[in-house]
C-alpha positions in Angstrom: 12.2 -14.3 36.1 12.0 -16.9 33.3 9.3 -17.0 30.7 8.9 -20.7 30.0 6.2 -20.8 27.4 3.4 -19.2 25.3 -0.2 -20.4 25.3 -2.9 -19.1 23.0 -6.6 -19.4 22.2 -8.3 -18.0 19.1 -11.7 -16.4 19.7 -14.8 -15.4 17.7 -17.3 -13.0 19.1 -20.3 -11.4 17.3 -20.4 -7.6 17.0 -23.4 -5.9 18.7 -24.0 -4.4 15.3 -22.3 -5.6 12.1 -19.2 -3.5 11.3 -19.5 -1.8 7.9 -16.3 -1.1 6.2 -15.2 0.1 2.8 -14.4 -3.6 1.9 -17.7 -5.1 3.2 -19.6 -6.0 6.3 -17.9 -7.9 9.3 -20.2 -9.8 11.6 -17.7 -11.3 14.0 -14.6 -10.1 15.8 -11.8 -12.6 15.6 -8.5 -12.6 17.4 -6.2 -14.5 19.6 -5.5 -14.3 23.3 -2.0 -15.2 24.4 -0.5 -16.0 27.8 3.2 -15.7 28.7 3.8 -18.3 31.4 6.6 -18.1 34.0 8.4 -20.5 36.3 6.6 -18.9 39.2 3.2 -19.9 37.8 2.3 -16.2 37.2 1.0 -15.5 33.7 0.6 -12.3 31.7 -2.2 -12.0 29.1 -2.3 -10.1 25.8 -4.5 -9.9 22.7 -3.6 -10.0 19.0 -6.7 -8.9 17.0 -6.0 -8.3 13.3 -9.0 -6.9 11.4 -9.6 -7.4 7.7 -9.3 -4.2 5.8 -7.5 -2.4 8.6 -4.4 -4.5 9.6 -1.7 -6.0 7.4 -1.9 -9.6 8.8 -4.5 -12.2 9.6 -5.2 -14.4 12.7 -3.7 -17.4 10.8 -0.4 -15.4 10.4 -0.5 -14.7 14.2 -1.0 -18.3 15.1 1.8 -19.4 12.7 4.2 -16.9 14.3 3.2 -18.0 17.8 4.1 -21.6 17.0 7.6 -20.4 15.9 8.0 -18.5 19.2 6.8 -21.5 21.2 9.5 -23.6 19.6 12.2 -21.0 20.4 11.2 -20.7 24.0 11.2 -24.4 24.5 14.9 -24.4 23.4 15.8 -21.1 25.2 13.6 -19.8 28.1 13.4 -16.0 28.1 14.8 -14.2 31.2 13.4 -10.9 32.3 14.9 -8.9 35.2 12.5 -8.9 38.1 12.9 -5.1 38.8 11.6 -4.3 35.3 13.5 -1.0 35.2 13.4 0.4 31.7 12.1 -3.0 30.5 13.7 -4.1 27.3 11.7 -6.6 25.2 13.8 -9.7 24.7 14.8 -10.6 21.1 13.0 -13.9 21.4 9.7 -12.1 22.1 9.7 -9.8 19.1 7.6 -10.2 15.9 7.2 -8.4 12.7 3.4 -8.7 13.0 2.3 -5.5 14.8 -0.8 -7.1 16.4 1.2 -10.0 17.8 3.8 -7.6 19.1 1.0 -5.7 20.8 -0.1 -8.9 22.5 3.5 -9.9 23.5 4.2 -6.4 24.9 0.9 -6.3 26.7 1.5 -9.7 28.4 5.0 -8.6 29.4 3.7 -5.4 31.0 1.0 -7.4 32.7 3.7 -9.6 34.2 5.7 -6.5 35.2 2.8 -5.1 37.1 2.0 -8.3 38.8 5.5 -8.8 40.0 5.9 -5.2 41.2 2.3 -5.0 42.5 1.6 -1.9 40.5 -0.9 -1.1 37.7 0.8 -0.9 34.3 0.1 2.8 34.0 2.0 3.3 37.3 5.0 1.6 35.7 4.8 3.9 32.7 4.2 7.2 34.5 4.8 8.7 37.9 1.4 10.3 38.0 -1.1 8.3 35.9 -4.7 9.2 35.7 -7.2 7.1 37.7 -9.7 7.4 34.9 -9.8 8.5 31.2 -12.5 10.4 29.3 -13.9 8.5 26.3 -16.2 9.6 23.4 -19.4 7.9 22.4 -19.7 6.8 18.8 -22.6 7.1 16.5 -22.7 5.2 13.1 -24.3 6.3 9.9 -28.0 6.2 10.7 -31.2 8.1 9.8 -31.6 11.5 11.4 -34.1 9.9 13.9 -31.8 7.1 14.9 -28.9 9.5 15.1 -30.8 11.8 17.5 -31.9 8.9 19.6 -28.4 7.5 19.9 -27.0 11.0 20.7 -29.5 11.6 23.5 -28.8 8.2 25.0 -25.1 8.8 25.0 -25.5 12.3 26.5 -27.8 10.8 29.2 -25.1 8.2 29.9 -22.6 10.9 30.6 -20.7 11.3 27.4 -19.4 14.8 26.8 -17.9 14.1 23.4 -19.7 12.4 20.5 -18.0 10.9 17.4 -20.3 10.7 14.4 -19.6 8.6 11.3 -20.3 10.5 8.1 -19.2 10.1 4.5 -22.5 9.2 2.8 -22.8 9.1 -0.9 -24.7 12.4 -0.9 -22.9 15.0 1.3 -26.1 16.9 1.9 -27.4 14.0 3.9 -24.4 14.3 6.2 -24.8 18.0 6.5 -28.5 17.8 7.4 -27.8 15.1 10.0 -25.1 17.2 11.7 -27.3 20.3 11.6 -30.1 18.6 13.3 -27.8 16.9 15.8 -26.0 20.2 16.7 -29.4 21.8 17.3 -30.6 18.9 19.5 -27.7 18.4 22.0 -26.4 20.9 24.5 -23.7 23.4 23.3 -21.3 21.9 25.8 -21.3 18.6 23.9 -18.3 18.4 21.6 -18.8 16.8 18.1 -16.1 14.9 16.3 -16.7 13.7 12.8 -15.2 10.6 11.0 -15.5 10.8 7.2 -13.7 7.5 6.7 -11.7 8.7 3.7 -15.0 9.3 1.8 -14.2 12.6 0.1 -12.0 13.5 -2.9 -9.5 16.2 -1.9 -11.2 18.8 -4.2 -14.6 18.2 -2.5 -13.3 18.0 1.1 -12.7 21.7 1.6 -16.2 22.7 0.4 -17.7 20.0 2.7 -15.7 21.1 5.7 -16.6 24.7 5.1 -20.3 23.9 5.2 -19.9 21.9 8.4 -17.8 24.5 10.2 -20.8 26.5 11.5 -21.7 23.5 13.7 -18.8 23.8 16.1 -16.9 20.6 15.1 -13.9 19.7 17.2 -12.2 17.9 14.3 -12.9 15.8 11.3 -11.1 12.5 11.0 -9.5 11.3 7.8 -11.7 13.3 5.4 -9.7 12.2 2.3 -8.2 8.8 1.3 -5.0 7.9 3.0 -1.7 7.9 1.2 -1.5 11.5 -0.1 0.1 13.6 2.7 0.5 16.5 0.2 -3.2 16.8 -0.3 -3.9 16.3 3.5 -1.4 19.0 4.4 -3.0 21.4 1.9 -6.4 20.6 3.3 -5.3 21.0 6.9 -3.8 24.4 6.0 -7.0 25.8 4.5 -9.7 23.9 6.5 -11.9 25.8 8.9 -12.2 22.5 10.9 -9.1 20.8 12.4 -8.0 17.7 10.6 -7.2 14.4 12.3 -5.2 11.7 10.6 -6.2 8.0 11.3 -5.5 5.6 8.4 -2.5 7.8 7.4 -1.0 7.1 10.9 -0.4 3.3 10.9 3.4 3.2 11.5 5.9 5.2 13.5 7.4 6.4 10.2 4.0 7.7 9.0 3.4 9.5 12.2 6.8 11.2 11.9 6.0 12.2 8.3 2.6 13.6 9.3 4.1 15.6 12.1 7.1 16.9 10.2 4.8 18.0 7.3 2.2 19.4 9.7 -0.3 17.4 7.6 -2.9 17.2 10.5 -3.9 18.9 13.7 -4.5 15.6 15.6 -3.1 12.1 15.2 -5.3 9.1 15.9 -3.3 6.1 17.1 -4.6 2.5 17.4 -2.2 0.7 19.8 -3.6 -2.7 18.8 -2.4 -2.2 15.2 0.9 -0.4 16.2 2.3 -2.3 19.2 2.9 -0.9 22.6 6.5 0.3 22.1 5.7 1.9 18.8 2.6 3.7 20.3 4.8 5.1 23.1 7.4 6.3 20.6 4.7 7.9 18.4 3.1 9.7 21.3 6.4 11.1 22.5 7.4 12.2 19.0 4.1 13.8 18.3 3.9 15.6 21.6 7.5 16.9 21.3 6.2 18.6 18.1 3.1 20.0 19.8 0.8 17.6 18.1 -2.4 16.3 19.7 -2.8 12.5 20.0 -5.9 10.5 20.6 -5.9 6.7 21.2 -8.7 4.5 19.9 -9.4 0.8 20.2 -9.7 -1.7 17.3 -13.0 -3.2 18.4 -11.1 -5.7 20.6 -12.0 -7.4 23.8 -11.3 -6.0 27.3 -7.8 -7.7 27.2 -6.6 -5.6 24.2 -8.5 -2.5 25.2 -7.0 -2.6 28.7 -3.5 -1.9 27.5 -4.7 1.0 25.4 -6.5 2.5 28.4 -3.3 2.1 30.5 -1.3 3.9 27.9 -3.9 6.7 27.8 -3.8 7.0 31.6 0.0 7.1 31.6 0.7 9.4 28.7 -2.5 11.2 27.6 -4.6 11.8 30.7 -6.1 15.1 29.4 -7.5 13.8 26.2 -10.9 12.2 25.3 -10.1 8.8 23.7 -12.0 6.4 21.5 -11.7 3.6 24.1 -15.3 3.0 25.2 -16.7 -0.5 25.4 -19.9 -1.9 23.9 -19.0 -3.1 20.5 -19.1 -6.9 21.2 -22.0 -9.1 22.3 -19.8 -10.8 24.9 -16.4 -10.3 26.6 -13.8 -12.1 28.6 -13.8 -9.7 31.5 -17.1 -7.8 31.7 -16.4 -6.2 35.1 -13.2 -4.5 34.0 -12.7 -1.3 32.0 -16.4 -0.6 31.7 -17.6 2.8 30.6 -19.5 4.9 33.2 -20.5 8.6 32.8 -18.3 9.0 29.8 -15.2 7.6 31.6 -13.3 4.4 31.9 -12.0 3.7 35.4 -8.5 2.3 35.4 -8.2 -0.6 37.9 -5.7 -0.1 40.7 -4.9 -3.8 40.8 -1.5 -5.1 39.7 -0.7 -5.4 36.0 -3.6 -5.0 33.6 -6.2 -5.9 36.2 -7.9 -8.3 33.8 -9.0 -11.8 34.8 -10.1 -13.9 31.8 -13.4 -15.6 32.7 -12.8 -19.3 32.3 -16.6 -20.0 32.0 -16.7 -18.3 28.6 -15.2 -21.2 26.7 -17.9 -20.9 24.0 -16.2 -17.7 22.7 -13.0 -19.6 21.9 -12.5 -21.4 18.6 -11.7 -25.1 19.0 
């Protein structure tokens, strides 16, 4: 099979609610869809979605790199073995930009599934899950809005809730979690995401006060970049610690694991790339470390590959891969969240058909 070209389209989609980050407020999700075209007229789709403040590149970098790859493929078409056994990514389809590599890898696996007539997860595992559990997420709201959101999520079938904390005054966080724990069934698990908000010297005291509310884990309680402090906190904390911003490369995952600096590692495949994510999962699991996958607020195209990875390698976990962050999508009937689960399509490849009638989402 020869890959004869790369097509791309930038997109711009409003968030349902503005995304508040440490560096500001983001109102639109921007990214790039790519297609790898073949001589047989079958195409594989992928998504590169850098995010300001989170990833190391920008959409403009991705597009510039795509132009370079287009020129190379015009000169030298890329040949992929049709059997796709232990698929090796061709040198001409590699990039130093992790989000673009994710898109390229996703498109290749989509092609592999279409040619073998198998879902991607079935190519990655002999016994993939047919569905994956996902958590519902609650942002920083008033107690009233938090309770309303929690009840809606529980009624919708979510069994795990992830709550954003890290307010300027910790007692507001504490009061919110206290009321929430008292208001939802005991069977509902609570995960906290402090978003690097606490100084290391304050984190232990905060976690100690939160411990009585049966917290599954607290994500990135202190600023990323100090594994010594994170390891010390993990050793003493009454609540398990999850590393997120500290786990952005394979090397960092290995360091966290080797130093036992966290109980759980949060991986964002869209910022790592497919191959790096698989390597990180295998390394962490070989060292008895839990791994949870989360999305990067991308469209169904990007989220689909993360769901396939979860179904193949981490079927027993509850992941941060629910939909509902964007006002529109390219494939609204695929990978939707129902009863706290995402059903994995049994169609070949990713099982995503980009809706051609949504041209208004693309940037001219």
